[in-house]
C-alpha positions, 0 to 999 in steps of 0.5 A, a space after each residue: 947167488 953169492 956162490 955164483 958171484 964168487 965163482 965168477 970172481 975166480 974166473 976174473 969177472 966181477 960186478 959192482 955192488 950196484 949191478 948185483 943189487 939190480 940183478 937180484 931185484 930184476 930176477 924176483 917174481 911178479 908177486 914181489 913187484 910191490 917190495 921191489 918198487 918200495 926198495 927202488 924208491 926208498 933206497 939209493 941202489 948205488 950205495 945199498 949193500 948187498 947184505 942189507 938187500 938180502 936181509 930185507 928180502 928175507 924178512 919180507 919173505 918170512 912175513 909173506 909166509 906168516 900171512 899165508 899160514 894165518 890165512 890157511 888157519 882161518 880157512 880151516 876154522 869151523 864154527 858151530 851154531 849153538 841151539 838150546 832145547 825149549 825144555 831145558 832150563 838155563 842151569 841145565 844148559 850150563 851144566 851140559 855145556 861144562 860137562 861137554 867141555 870136560 869130555 
């Protein structure tokens, strides 16, 4: 985005900071709507620096990716039900558990 804006400046077309902020917020995908709404309501877009907006959006993107990674790890987790044979004593079960953990 900044490369395009800088190239436009070289051709004589410049945009105000407010216009740049609004253009970025407008082009974000629908999944970002809650974040866009929060920024629009919490910040004064006429004075919000472009760098601060980009930093906020990158932080939000990182947070979203971290949440996705946690969800993927939860889906890949396995749980096994432990069962105990009737003829084993508690001590034999403990020894078997410790032995299986060392293997």
